[in-house]
DRENLUMNU-257653 format. One line per 2 residues: their letters; for each residue x, y, z of C-alpha. Coordinates in steps of 0.2 Angstrom, whole numbers, always signed. Example, Ala and Ser with C-alpha at 12.3 -4.5 7.8 and 13.67 -1.06 7.14 Angstrom:
BEGIN
as	+62,-22,+39  +68,-5,+36
//
This chain:
BEGIN
mc	-128,-135,+194  -137,-139,+210
ys	-135,-121,+216  -143,-115,+200
fc	-157,-127,+202  -160,-121,+220
ls	-159,-103,+214  -172,-106,+201
il	-183,-114,+214  -181,-99,+225
tl	-185,-87,+211  -201,-98,+207
fi	-206,-97,+225  -204,-78,+226
it	-215,-76,+211  -228,-88,+218
cf	-229,-80,+235  -228,-62,+230
gd	-239,-63,+214  -241,-46,+206
dt	-228,-38,+217  -215,-48,+207
iq	-208,-41,+190  -197,-51,+178
is	-184,-42,+168  -169,-46,+158
ft	-153,-38,+151  -140,-44,+139
iq	-122,-40,+140  -106,-47,+132
ee	-93,-56,+142  -76,-48,+146
lp	-83,-30,+148  -73,-19,+159
mn	-77,-16,+177  -91,-3,+180
tp	-99,-5,+163  -117,-1,+163
vg	-129,-16,+161  -146,-7,+163
ni	-158,+1,+174  -170,-10,+183
at	-181,+4,+187  -183,+9,+169
ea	-184,-9,+163  -197,-13,+176
kl	-207,+3,+171  -208,+7,+190
ae	-211,+26,+186  -228,+22,+178
nl	-243,+27,+189  -231,+35,+201
ts	-227,+53,+205  -210,+60,+203
ee	-208,+62,+221  -214,+44,+224
fn	-203,+37,+211  -188,+46,+218
si	-191,+39,+235  -188,+21,+229
sy	-172,+12,+235  -165,-3,+227
gy	-155,-18,+233  -152,-36,+232
ig	-164,-48,+241  -161,-66,+246
dn	-145,-77,+242  -138,-71,+225
ly	-124,-82,+218  -119,-69,+206
qn	-121,-54,+218  -102,-50,+218
mf	-102,-48,+199  -114,-34,+199
si	-117,-18,+209  -133,-8,+210
dq	-136,+10,+213  -148,+11,+228
st	-155,+27,+223  -157,+25,+204
ga	-158,+7,+201  -143,+8,+189
lq	-135,-9,+187  -117,-11,+182
tn	-103,-24,+182  -93,-25,+197
ml	-79,-35,+189  -73,-42,+172
in	-85,-56,+169  -77,-71,+160
re	-91,-82,+154  -79,-97,+153
ti	-75,-96,+172  -93,-97,+177
te	-96,-115,+181  -114,-115,+176
cs	-110,-107,+159  -95,-118,+155
dv	-105,-131,+145  -121,-122,+140
sd	-123,-111,+125  -135,-99,+134
ci	-127,-91,+150  -141,-84,+161
lv	-137,-76,+178  -152,-73,+189
ln	-152,-59,+201  -166,-55,+213
fv	-169,-37,+218  -181,-27,+229
an	-188,-10,+226  -196,-2,+240
sq	-200,+15,+247  -199,+21,+266
kt	-210,+35,+262  -224,+26,+253
nf	-230,+8,+253  -222,+4,+237
fk	-214,-13,+236  -209,-24,+221
li	-198,-39,+219  -188,-39,+203
tn	-181,-55,+195  -167,-50,+183
sv	-160,-62,+171  -143,-56,+164
hv	-139,-65,+148  -120,-66,+146
qd	-116,-67,+128  -100,-76,+122
in	-87,-67,+113  -73,-75,+103
dh	-60,-72,+115  -52,-89,+115
ap	-43,-97,+101  -45,-116,+98
sf	-30,-126,+106  -25,-144,+104
pq	-19,-154,+120  -1,-154,+113
pi	+5,-142,+99  +16,-156,+91
mk	+11,-174,+88  +21,-189,+81
ln	+13,-202,+70  +20,-218,+63
vs	+12,-225,+48  +17,-241,+39
es	+21,-239,+21  +10,-254,+18
sp	-5,-246,+25  -19,-247,+12
vg	-28,-231,+6  -42,-226,+17
tr	-33,-231,+33  -39,-219,+47
fs	-27,-213,+61  -36,-205,+76
vp	-30,-187,+81  -35,-178,+97
aa	-48,-164,+94  -45,-146,+99
ld	-54,-137,+113  -61,-120,+113
kd	-68,-112,+128  -80,-101,+118
tg	-97,-108,+114  -109,-107,+100
rn	-103,-99,+84  -88,-94,+93
gi	-83,-112,+96  -74,-124,+84
qn	-83,-125,+67  -72,-134,+56
yd	-54,-142,+53  -42,-140,+39
iy	-26,-150,+35  -11,-143,+27
pd	-5,-148,+14  -21,-154,+7
ng	-13,-161,-9  -2,-174,-1
pf	-6,-192,+3  -15,-188,+19
gl	-33,-181,+21  -43,-176,+36
ny	-60,-182,+42  -70,-175,+56
tk	-87,-178,+63  -96,-167,+75
kl	-104,-177,+90  -120,-173,+99
dg	-111,-164,+113  -103,-152,+101
sf	-86,-160,+101  -77,-168,+86
ll	-70,-185,+81  -54,-181,+71
hi	-45,-193,+59  -31,-192,+47
vl	-35,-203,+32  -23,-210,+20
kq	-27,-205,+2  -12,-212,-8
pl	+0,-227,-6  +16,-223,+4
nr	+33,-228,-1  +46,-225,+12
ei	+60,-227,+0  +54,-212,-10
ke	+49,-201,+6  +51,-207,+23
tf	+44,-192,+33  +29,-180,+31
tl	+24,-164,+41  +6,-160,+43
qi	-3,-146,+50  -21,-148,+57
aa	-30,-131,+59  -45,-129,+70
kd	-55,-114,+66  -69,-106,+76
gg	-84,-96,+68  -81,-80,+76
eq	-83,-63,+67  -64,-63,+67
pq	-60,-82,+66  -46,-88,+77
tg	-36,-104,+73  -27,-117,+83
il	-13,-127,+75  -7,-145,+78
ni	+9,-150,+70  +10,-168,+66
dv	+27,-176,+61  +23,-192,+51
tv	+36,-206,+50  +33,-219,+37
ld	+38,-236,+44  +47,-247,+32
vn	+39,-263,+26  +49,-276,+17
dh	+42,-272,+0  +58,-272,-10
ap	+69,-287,-15  +87,-285,-16
kf	+93,-278,-33  +109,-284,-41
gl	+120,-272,-50  +120,-281,-66
sm	+106,-291,-74  +119,-305,-78
yn	+137,-308,-73  +149,-315,-85
vt	+166,-321,-80  +180,-331,-88
vr	+191,-341,-77  +208,-348,-83
ed	+209,-366,-81  +225,-364,-72
vp	+218,-352,-59  +222,-360,-42
pn	+209,-365,-29  +202,-352,-16
tv	+203,-338,-29  +189,-326,-29
il	+183,-326,-47  +168,-314,-45
kv	+159,-304,-33  +141,-301,-35
ta	+132,-286,-26  +114,-283,-23
ed	+106,-267,-15  +90,-267,-5
pd	+82,-250,-2  +72,-256,+13
kd	+78,-252,+30  +87,-261,+44
qn	+84,-280,+43  +73,-278,+28
gl	+88,-270,+19  +101,-282,+25
vs	+106,-294,+10  +113,-312,+11
yh	+119,-322,-4  +118,-340,-8
fs	+116,-352,-23  +99,-356,-28
qv	+95,-373,-21  +83,-378,-35
qt	+94,-375,-50  +101,-389,-61
dl	+119,-395,-59  +118,-388,-41
es	+130,-403,-36  +143,-398,-49
in	+142,-380,-44  +144,-383,-26
qf	+159,-394,-31  +169,-380,-40
fr	+162,-364,-32  +158,-356,-15
id	+149,-340,-12  +151,-329,+3
sd	+134,-326,+11  +139,-308,+17
sg	+150,-301,+3  +144,-311,-12
ei	+161,-316,-17  +162,-332,-27
tl	+178,-342,-24  +185,-356,-34
lq	+186,-372,-25  +197,-382,-37
nl	+205,-380,-54  +193,-379,-69
vy	+196,-390,-84  +193,-381,-101
ep	+180,-389,-112  +176,-382,-128
ne	+159,-373,-129  +155,-377,-111
ey	+153,-365,-97  +145,-365,-79
si	+128,-356,-77  +126,-352,-58
iv	+110,-344,-51  +114,-333,-36
ea	+101,-328,-24  +101,-312,-14
sd	+88,-312,+0  +85,-299,+14
hg	+82,-302,+32  +64,-296,+33
ts	+50,-306,+42  +45,-312,+25
pq	+61,-311,+16  +62,-304,-2
is	+73,-314,-14  +81,-309,-30
qv	+91,-320,-42  +105,-316,-55
kv	+113,-328,-67  +132,-329,-67
nv	+140,-337,-82  +158,-344,-79
kv	+168,-348,-94  +184,-358,-93
ed	+198,-351,-103  +211,-361,-111
vg	+228,-356,-104  +234,-352,-121
nn	+226,-334,-119  +224,-327,-101
kp	+211,-314,-96  +216,-299,-87
vv	+217,-299,-68  +208,-283,-61
ki	+212,-277,-44  +204,-261,-37
nl	+214,-251,-24  +203,-240,-14
ps	+210,-224,-5  +213,-225,+14
ag	+195,-217,+16  +187,-232,+9
tg	+184,-246,+21  +174,-262,+18
gv	+175,-260,+0  +165,-243,+1
vm	+171,-226,-4  +164,-211,+5
ls	+162,-196,-7  +154,-180,-3
ea	+141,-174,-15  +151,-158,-16
tn	+165,-168,-24  +171,-160,-40
id	+171,-168,-57  +187,-178,-62
nf	+190,-180,-43  +200,-196,-40
va	+189,-211,-33  +199,-227,-34
hv	+214,-235,-43  +212,-250,-54
nv	+227,-261,-57  +226,-273,-72
ed	+238,-288,-74  +239,-298,-91
sd	+254,-309,-94  +250,-310,-112
ig	+258,-301,-125  +253,-292,-140
nn	+234,-289,-142  +231,-302,-129
gn	+240,-291,-116  +233,-275,-122
vt	+220,-270,-109  +207,-257,-108
cs	+195,-253,-94  +178,-245,-92
tp	+163,-244,-80  +144,-244,-85
np	+140,-232,-70  +136,-215,-78
yf	+142,-205,-63  +160,-212,-64
dv	+173,-214,-78  +189,-224,-79
kk	+205,-216,-86  +221,-224,-90
lp	+236,-217,-81  +250,-209,-91
vs	+262,-222,-86  +256,-238,-94
dk	+261,-250,-80  +252,-239,-67
gf	+234,-245,-72  +219,-235,-72
kv	+210,-222,-61  +192,-220,-57
vv	+186,-202,-57  +169,-193,-55
kq	+161,-190,-71  +146,-180,-66
kl	+140,-170,-51  +134,-181,-37
dr	+118,-178,-29  +114,-186,-12
eq	+96,-181,-12  +93,-190,-29
ld	+105,-205,-26  +115,-208,-10
ah	+124,-224,-15  +133,-231,-31
iv	+139,-248,-36  +154,-245,-47
ti	+159,-260,-58  +176,-259,-67
vc	+176,-270,-83  +193,-273,-91
hd	+196,-283,-107  +211,-287,-119
yg	+211,-286,-137  +215,-304,-140
tp	+204,-316,-150  +193,-319,-142
rl	+193,-305,-131  +195,-309,-113
sa	+188,-298,-99  +188,-297,-81
ea	+179,-285,-69  +179,-279,-51
sf	+167,-269,-41  +166,-257,-26
nv	+153,-246,-18  +152,-228,-17
tv	+142,-219,-3  +138,-201,-6
sd	+139,-191,+10  +128,-175,+13
dn	+134,-158,+9  +124,-143,+15
dn	+119,-138,-3  +100,-136,+0
dp	+92,-120,+8  +78,-123,+20
ef	+62,-121,+12  +46,-114,+21
le	+30,-123,+18  +22,-106,+13
tl	+30,-91,+5  +18,-79,+13
yl	+11,-82,+30  -5,-72,+35
ay	-8,-69,+54  -20,-58,+64
vd	-19,-51,+81  -29,-39,+91
en	-22,-23,+96  -19,-19,+114
nk	-13,-37,+115  -3,-45,+129
lg	+15,-47,+128  +21,-64,+123
np	+4,-69,+115  +7,-82,+101
ik	+3,-75,+84  +8,-88,+70
qv	+19,-103,+68  +30,-105,+53
sa	+38,-121,+47  +52,-126,+35
rd	+60,-142,+29  +78,-145,+22
kd	+82,-159,+10  +99,-161,+18
ig	+101,-173,+32  +110,-172,+49
in	+115,-156,+56  +113,-149,+38
ad	+94,-151,+41  +94,-145,+59
iq	+84,-129,+57  +83,-114,+68
yf	+71,-99,+65  +75,-81,+66
lh	+67,-64,+62  +74,-52,+49
sd	+79,-35,+55  +63,-28,+46
av	+53,-35,+61  +62,-23,+72
sk	+57,-26,+90  +39,-29,+87
fa	+39,-48,+86  +49,-62,+93
in	+51,-80,+87  +55,-97,+96
sn	+70,-102,+87  +66,-121,+89
tg	+47,-121,+86  +45,-107,+74
vi	+31,-99,+84  +30,-80,+82
sa	+24,-70,+97  +21,-52,+101
sd	+35,-42,+109  +25,-26,+108
iy	+8,-19,+112  +1,-15,+95
dr	-9,+0,+91  -19,-2,+75
ek	-22,+17,+74  -3,+19,+72
ql	+0,+5,+60  -13,-7,+52
sy	-1,-21,+48  +17,-27,+48
lf	+26,-36,+34  +42,-44,+39
hv	+53,-58,+34  +57,-74,+44
la	+73,-84,+42  +75,-103,+43
vd	+94,-106,+45  +102,-124,+46
ng	+117,-129,+56  +128,-134,+41
dp	+144,-127,+36  +142,-114,+28
rr	+125,-111,+36  +111,-109,+23
tg	+95,-99,+25  +78,-100,+18
ta	+66,-85,+19  +47,-82,+20
sv	+36,-67,+22  +24,-64,+36
rv	+10,-51,+36  +2,-48,+53
ti	-14,-38,+52  -19,-29,+68
rd	-37,-31,+72  -46,-16,+79
en	-52,-13,+96  -63,+1,+102
dn	-49,+10,+111  -51,+28,+104
ip	-63,+41,+108  -70,+52,+94
vf	-59,+68,+94  -67,+84,+88
nk	-56,+94,+76  -59,+110,+86
sr	-59,+112,+105  -75,+123,+103
ft	-86,+126,+88  -93,+143,+86
fe	-106,+148,+73  -115,+164,+69
va	-132,+165,+61  -144,+179,+58
eg	-159,+181,+68  -175,+177,+60
lk	-168,+160,+53  -182,+148,+49
pd	-184,+131,+57  -175,+116,+49
et	-161,+128,+42  -143,+122,+43
vg	-132,+132,+55  -116,+122,+52
sv	-109,+105,+57  -97,+98,+70
va	-84,+85,+65  -75,+72,+75
id	-63,+59,+70  -62,+42,+77
kd	-46,+33,+73  -54,+16,+75
dg	-60,+5,+61  -77,-1,+56
ln	-91,+1,+68  -78,+7,+81
gd	-74,+22,+70  -92,+25,+64
vs	-96,+42,+73  -114,+48,+76
yt	-118,+65,+85  -131,+69,+98
ia	-135,+84,+108  -134,+83,+127
ek	-150,+78,+135  -150,+93,+146
dq	-149,+104,+130  -162,+95,+120
ft	-177,+106,+124  -167,+122,+131
vp	-160,+127,+114  -168,+130,+98
fv	-157,+118,+88  -156,+100,+84
vl	-141,+90,+80  -142,+76,+66
ld	-133,+60,+67  -121,+66,+54
gt	-116,+81,+65  -127,+94,+56
ir	-134,+107,+67  -151,+114,+62
tr	-164,+126,+69  -180,+120,+76
ei	-188,+137,+79  -186,+155,+73
ld	-172,+164,+81  -174,+181,+89
re	-158,+189,+95  -167,+201,+106
kh	-174,+186,+116  -158,+177,+116
sq	-142,+183,+108  -131,+167,+111
ys	-133,+149,+114  -121,+137,+122
fi	-124,+118,+122  -115,+102,+122
vy	-114,+89,+107  -108,+71,+110
as	-99,+61,+97  -101,+42,+100
dk	-94,+28,+90  -103,+11,+88
gi	-91,+0,+96  -95,-11,+111
ps	-94,-3,+123  -97,+14,+114
kn	-85,+28,+117  -89,+46,+116
ns	-83,+63,+118  -91,+80,+120
ve	-88,+98,+113  -95,+114,+117
vi	-105,+123,+103  -108,+142,+104
it	-120,+149,+92  -121,+168,+91
vs	-137,+176,+84  -132,+191,+74
dv	-143,+206,+73  -154,+211,+59
nd	-162,+228,+59  -179,+222,+65
ne	-183,+234,+79  -187,+253,+77
pt	-179,+265,+88  -190,+272,+102
il	-189,+290,+109  -190,+290,+128
fp	-189,+309,+130  -199,+319,+124
kk	-215,+309,+125  -233,+313,+127
gn	-236,+321,+144  -217,+325,+146
nt	-212,+335,+131  -209,+353,+137
vt	-192,+361,+143  -188,+378,+149
ta	-172,+387,+147  -163,+403,+148
it	-150,+409,+135  -136,+397,+138
sl	-122,+388,+128  -126,+372,+138
pv	-138,+359,+131  -156,+364,+133
tt	-160,+346,+135  -156,+329,+128
ii	-166,+318,+116  -166,+301,+124
ae	-169,+286,+113  -166,+267,+113
dk	-165,+253,+100  -165,+235,+105
di	-154,+230,+90  -135,+230,+92
gv	-120,+236,+82  -124,+247,+67
nr	-142,+244,+69  -141,+253,+85
ql	-131,+268,+80  -144,+282,+81
sf	-143,+299,+73  -154,+313,+78
yi	-162,+327,+68  -175,+340,+68
fs	-189,+336,+56  -199,+352,+57
gn	-202,+367,+68  -184,+374,+66
ea	-187,+384,+50  -180,+399,+59
nm	-164,+389,+63  -167,+393,+82
fy	-159,+376,+88  -145,+364,+84
ln	-148,+346,+88  -132,+336,+90
pt	-135,+321,+78  -124,+309,+89
sg	-128,+314,+107  -145,+320,+104
el	-141,+336,+114  -152,+351,+109
fl	-143,+368,+109  -149,+386,+106
nk	-141,+393,+90  -128,+406,+95
qy	-132,+415,+78  -150,+417,+83
hf	-155,+432,+93  -169,+430,+106
sk	-176,+447,+110  -191,+440,+120
dt	-197,+425,+129  -201,+412,+115
sq	-210,+396,+115  -206,+385,+100
si	-213,+367,+96  -202,+357,+85
rv	-203,+339,+79  -187,+329,+83
cv	-183,+312,+75  -171,+298,+77
qd	-166,+285,+65  -154,+270,+66
ag	-140,+265,+53  -147,+248,+49
np	-153,+242,+32  -167,+246,+30
vh	-167,+262,+40  -180,+263,+55
sd	-185,+279,+63  -196,+287,+77
ca	-202,+305,+80  -209,+315,+94
dl	-214,+333,+97  -204,+344,+109
nv	-210,+361,+116  -195,+373,+121
lv	-198,+389,+131  -184,+401,+130
ii	-185,+415,+144  -176,+431,+142
sn	-171,+443,+157  -163,+460,+159
st	-148,+453,+168  -145,+440,+156
hl	-147,+452,+142  -135,+464,+149
sa	-123,+451,+153  -124,+444,+135
ng	-120,+462,+128  -106,+466,+141
ds	-88,+467,+137  -80,+450,+135
nk	-63,+457,+141  -70,+459,+158
yi	-72,+440,+160  -54,+437,+154
ti	-47,+449,+167  -58,+441,+181
si	-52,+424,+175  -33,+429,+177
iv	-36,+436,+194  -45,+420,+200
vi	-31,+409,+194  -18,+420,+203
vt	-27,+421,+219  -30,+402,+218
ll	-11,+399,+216  -7,+410,+231
is	-20,+402,+242  -14,+385,+237
aa	+4,+389,+242  -2,+397,+259
ig	-12,+381,+263  +2,+370,+258
lt	+14,+379,+270  +1,+379,+284
iy	-1,+361,+282  +17,+358,+282
fl	+20,+368,+298  +5,+360,+307
wk	+12,+343,+302  +29,+347,+310
id	+20,+353,+326  +9,+338,+327
kk	+24,+327,+325  +33,+335,+339
rq	+17,+333,+350  +16,+315,+346
eq	+34,+312,+350  +31,+321,+367
ky	+17,+308,+370  +28,+294,+369
ta	+42,+299,+380  +49,+287,+393
gn	+36,+282,+405  +21,+288,+395
gp	+11,+278,+383  -1,+284,+369
lg	-10,+301,+374  +3,+304,+387
vp	-4,+290,+399  +10,+284,+411
mq	+17,+267,+407  +29,+256,+415
tg	+48,+260,+413  +54,+254,+396
yl	+38,+257,+386  +44,+266,+371
en	+36,+268,+354  +51,+262,+345
st	+54,+248,+358  +65,+234,+352
sn	+52,+222,+358  +47,+209,+346
ts	+29,+215,+347  +24,+228,+333
lp	+8,+236,+327  +1,+229,+311
ds	+6,+238,+295  -12,+243,+292
fe	-11,+255,+307  +4,+265,+299
sg	-3,+264,+281  -20,+269,+286
dk	-13,+284,+296  -4,+290,+281
kr	-17,+287,+267  -32,+295,+275
ke	-36,+313,+275  -34,+320,+293
vs	-45,+331,+303  -36,+338,+318
fs	-44,+347,+333  -36,+360,+344
pg	-29,+354,+361  -41,+365,+370
ts	-57,+357,+363  -68,+354,+378
fd	-80,+339,+378  -96,+336,+387
ns	-95,+328,+403  -106,+314,+396
fq	-92,+308,+386  -79,+307,+400
rs	-75,+290,+406  -64,+282,+419
is	-52,+268,+415  -53,+254,+427
pn	-37,+244,+426  -45,+229,+435
sn	-59,+228,+424  -61,+210,+419
dk	-78,+212,+409  -73,+204,+393
qe	-89,+209,+385  -83,+227,+385
py	-84,+233,+367  -69,+238,+358
ly	-66,+251,+345  -53,+242,+335
dk	-46,+225,+333  -34,+221,+346
ps	-16,+225,+341  -3,+213,+346
vh	+6,+225,+358  +9,+220,+376
hs	+11,+232,+390  +18,+229,+407
qp	+7,+242,+415  -11,+247,+412
ys	-17,+265,+408  -24,+274,+424
ds	-28,+291,+418  -47,+292,+419
nt	-47,+309,+411  -40,+304,+394
qa	-52,+308,+380  -49,+293,+368
lq	-62,+298,+355  -62,+314,+345
lk	-75,+305,+336  -88,+313,+346
qi	-85,+329,+338  -85,+321,+321
ll	-101,+311,+323  -111,+323,+334
kn	-110,+340,+324  -123,+352,+329
nt	-139,+347,+319  -144,+364,+317
et	-127,+369,+309  -128,+354,+297
ea	-146,+358,+292  -142,+376,+289
rl	-127,+370,+278  -139,+359,+268
qr	-150,+374,+265  -136,+384,+257
ph	-134,+383,+238  -120,+372,+232
ps	-105,+382,+225  -106,+371,+210
dn	-124,+377,+205  -118,+388,+191
hs	-125,+377,+176  -137,+391,+171
ds	-134,+408,+164  -149,+414,+174
sg	-144,+406,+191  -143,+422,+199
et	-161,+427,+196  -173,+429,+210
tt	-188,+426,+199  -198,+410,+203
sd	-194,+398,+190  -188,+380,+188
sg	-170,+386,+183  -175,+388,+166
rg	-176,+369,+163  -194,+366,+161
gs	-204,+351,+167  -202,+344,+184
ed	-186,+337,+191  -192,+320,+191
ev	-198,+321,+173  -184,+330,+164
pg	-169,+319,+162  -152,+327,+163
st	-159,+341,+175  -145,+352,+180
ld	-152,+357,+197  -139,+356,+212
ds	-139,+340,+221  -136,+341,+240
rs	-122,+330,+247  -130,+326,+263
fe	-141,+311,+268  -147,+304,+284
fq	-135,+292,+292  -145,+278,+299
cp	-138,+264,+310  -136,+247,+302
pp	-143,+231,+309  -133,+223,+323
sy	-128,+209,+312  -116,+220,+304
ys	-107,+223,+321  -106,+204,+326
tn	-87,+203,+322  -72,+213,+326
sy	-67,+212,+308  -79,+225,+302
sk	-72,+235,+287  -76,+249,+276
dk	-80,+236,+262  -94,+229,+273
ln	-101,+246,+275  -100,+250,+257
my	-108,+233,+254  -122,+237,+265
rn	-124,+254,+258  -124,+247,+240
kn	-136,+233,+245  -149,+245,+252
sd	-147,+258,+238  -151,+259,+220
nr	-134,+263,+213  -141,+269,+197
hm	-149,+284,+206  -140,+286,+222
pr	-125,+297,+222  -108,+293,+231
pn	-111,+302,+248  -99,+316,+252
sy	-106,+320,+269  -116,+311,+283
ni	-130,+320,+292  -133,+310,+308
kn	-151,+314,+313  -155,+298,+323
na	-154,+302,+342  -152,+283,+345
ca	-136,+284,+335  -130,+299,+346
ki	-134,+289,+361  -124,+274,+356
vn	-109,+286,+352  -111,+294,+369
nl	-111,+277,+377  -96,+272,+367
st	-87,+288,+372  -88,+283,+390
sq	-84,+265,+388  -69,+257,+397
py	-55,+249,+388  -52,+230,+391
ld	-37,+228,+401  -31,+210,+405
ns	-21,+208,+421  -21,+189,+420
sk	-2,+188,+415  +14,+198,+418
dm	+13,+205,+400  -3,+213,+399
qy	-12,+212,+382  -17,+229,+376
hs	-35,+227,+369  -42,+239,+356
wd	-59,+246,+358  -72,+240,+345
fl	-88,+250,+347  -95,+238,+334
qq	-98,+224,+346  -116,+220,+350
sa	-113,+222,+369  -111,+241,+366
ya	-128,+244,+361  -138,+228,+367
qy	-147,+239,+379  -155,+250,+365
pr	-170,+245,+355  -167,+238,+337
kd	-174,+253,+329  -161,+264,+339
rd	-147,+252,+334  -150,+254,+315
yf	-134,+265,+315  -127,+265,+298
hl	-143,+261,+288  -143,+272,+273
rp	-161,+275,+268  -163,+279,+250
es	-179,+289,+253  -168,+301,+264
ls	-157,+306,+249  -160,+323,+243
tl	-151,+322,+226  -157,+316,+209
rs	-141,+311,+201  -123,+307,+205
rd	-110,+319,+202  -91,+318,+205
dd	-85,+334,+214  -69,+338,+223
dd	-68,+340,+242  -71,+358,+241
aa	-89,+355,+238  -89,+347,+255
tt	-82,+362,+264  -92,+377,+270
ts	-86,+395,+271  -89,+396,+289
gs	-74,+386,+294  -83,+371,+299
yt	-80,+354,+291  -92,+342,+283
in	-86,+324,+286  -81,+315,+270
pe	-88,+297,+270  -71,+290,+266
el	-64,+299,+281  -78,+294,+292
ed	-75,+276,+287  -57,+278,+291
el	-61,+285,+308  -73,+271,+311
fh	-64,+256,+304  -45,+259,+304
aq	-34,+259,+319  -25,+275,+324
rd	-14,+279,+339  -25,+295,+343
lv	-40,+284,+345  -33,+271,+357
v	-34,+270,+376
//
């Protein structure tokens, strides 16, 4: 408390000192929230973004300031100001909150910016709300209470109150007592500090002799939303009070004594029972001291104070019509003894008729005049033997016996001189009466009848004939899911009317409780032996058994229903992994698209799911998501602007803390026919084509439609101008042909109107005018009228000649390959390395050395197309170079990546020509340009291609204007040097070159080059320089490493200006072609025997290692 007071003073001091720079905010959270639970954002709550730019606001950092007692409980994001819990906060463990209803944790923060002068002190009050996470509990679960049976009604007995760590409404609200219809009630009073005074109040008088013990349960209940209860079991013992006087077995005793009975004879035994306990029930007998004739009574009679036997002290004298009346008192030994009296009439009988003499013989089990009988004793079971002696004869000696006790009967034995037997007449029940006084009365049939009696006691012992009985037939209990193992759930209690071990009860669970619950066999407390999941099972109904220790053991049964209370432990689960919808474009705002559905297995608010669209998608998609998951449009959809939308929808429950899940929603906007097709060619200013008589398409009508699917399926037709049926327009491709059936006798110009329409509903169309000029020449006319058999013959001859030439070429290549292979073998003879350079002894191509060339060398050699040169080819001296074995210039460029081949001796032949590449790259420019001027062999697309008249090949329009022009496209283009950055590594590849070429070219218009025309002298310089470069030979070790020559290293051309080093730069403006065409390699070969380098071959020569190019 002192610390909190100091903290409050510090907070007040900060507010006073800093004035407007201090902001007070507050958050509210519940206790027991898991670690990293968001509490709030101090920047948002303090409204720091107001009057600040986004940049200024984002530059603010946040942190604690001063001494914060609760700093370890929370963590703050320094960049965003987000505050979250740093641990599980238990309100009851916070000293300052243990005895207050409102738990407030004060935190001081500072918000400042290093970029600006912004500075704020923020005092944050975190209100920690109590949750009902503790059940009331009593100091002891069981209490024993002794109550005197003489206690008056209204007597109060103090009971310790329960404690509940929760506060407020979650604290203890009331108490109940069970059973509430017994002699005890409950009184409780709430004190100013919130605690209770608790008393048990006696509502009815107690009688220990009727019921000696009571079992009470005090239930303390809190006021939480799901109330919890604490139980106190009270065992009440009723203490005996001497409130009963001894009670004689008979209200009056009558006995007849013969006058000849000798002294010291017991003439009668009186018996009195006291239901009180201990000394209060111990009975003593004596004659009343205030009765008349006391002196005469004491002269003839004596009574035993313990047994109640009256003994004759001297012979009696018969006097007619006289008898002795004796008042016998029975008193207990209580503090205030209780006394009962009975009258004993002693009649003296003349010896002329003797009364019977009764003697009771008890079985060996009977001791002290008491017979022990089990309450399970059967009817007619023998109890005692009665022997009657009467010396009279006739009726005076004829005796019969009986007993007034209804539980017993006296039966004459078959043999008359054997007397009588006492038997059980009806079922004994110890729980109703546990002791009996059995008086046997015998009389003769003389006149007058003379009788005698004798008594004995019967104690009924307990038999296990009662089942244990539960206080309730159905127990209701509640437990939270995700509970801890061993948590107590409910206590059950049972009682048994039997006594001793027959009433010693143990508790067990029925098998229908499986392994979900456990019970303490002694206390009856049911606990959790499993972690419950309400979503799997809402409640459990099972039976609990109370079993006594009698023989046989008896069982009582009760039902227990345990209801599992829900916790928010399930996230909403969508019924699909992705939701896809299709809607037609043009859908108006606020129209329903569909809905998403998520199921949360939790109950109540924990299972109440609402839906929201992701914050990042709120304003980027034309849809809104309602709380019930319905997706609606918020603006008109246009497929041509956006054909598909993807966004995230969150499903959140209303639990604390809330759980959520997300799903992707994809909405495809289907097309409607809302766009008309548009003709791109012909169009105004570009609607004329010129053609000769040909079977090829004259031109192609080009049109587009922004729609898709069937709405984009276009069909072409001639609307007008083709009345003479001169043309045929392919309705699918839009290609326009001359009608073979129509005879053109002269040059003809015809204007037609062509149209295109889509296949949508409704149908949309567009039309344009096209002028077609058909030119007729003599050669064409004669050719058209020639004999078609001539072409058949020519075709057959061409096929035969082609086959023969192919066979010859194949044989030639085979023999050249054999010769070349032998030449290669000669180069690698003993002592020679590649290209015949002498090597140390032991250098062999197929050396068993562990060093080998990479597979790419071999595979690259086999896959590429080879260009071989004759051995006599001479090279310009400018390409000659000498190899210096001692060169240590490690900046020397290399042509290829270094192969991992080690040589014992460097190359020393300075005349070796390592690069045939010079001939490949530096072809005579004049020859190349002349080749570029020749018409390409494939320029046969026009029937009038052989004409010499000045025309545009019969196509009409300019080359740039007419799509689908069939003019020949040259295969050459300038080969420019790429920038040096493309030579910075030795791992340069064909892919990099292609990437560079593609990056600097428009792939839609640039053809795949089939030849390179090197027109840049700087490149030639670089190649010449490369041709004379030295290989790098490292003599630093015994096994010299053989380095490859990579001409792409920057050091090879660092001396040249950048513009001259632009070696492989492909300039689109240098291309002399209008469209790309895939032709075979024959198109790259001239008839003069010279070769045009294929780009793939050139790239292989430049970027793949070969033995012929290594020095």
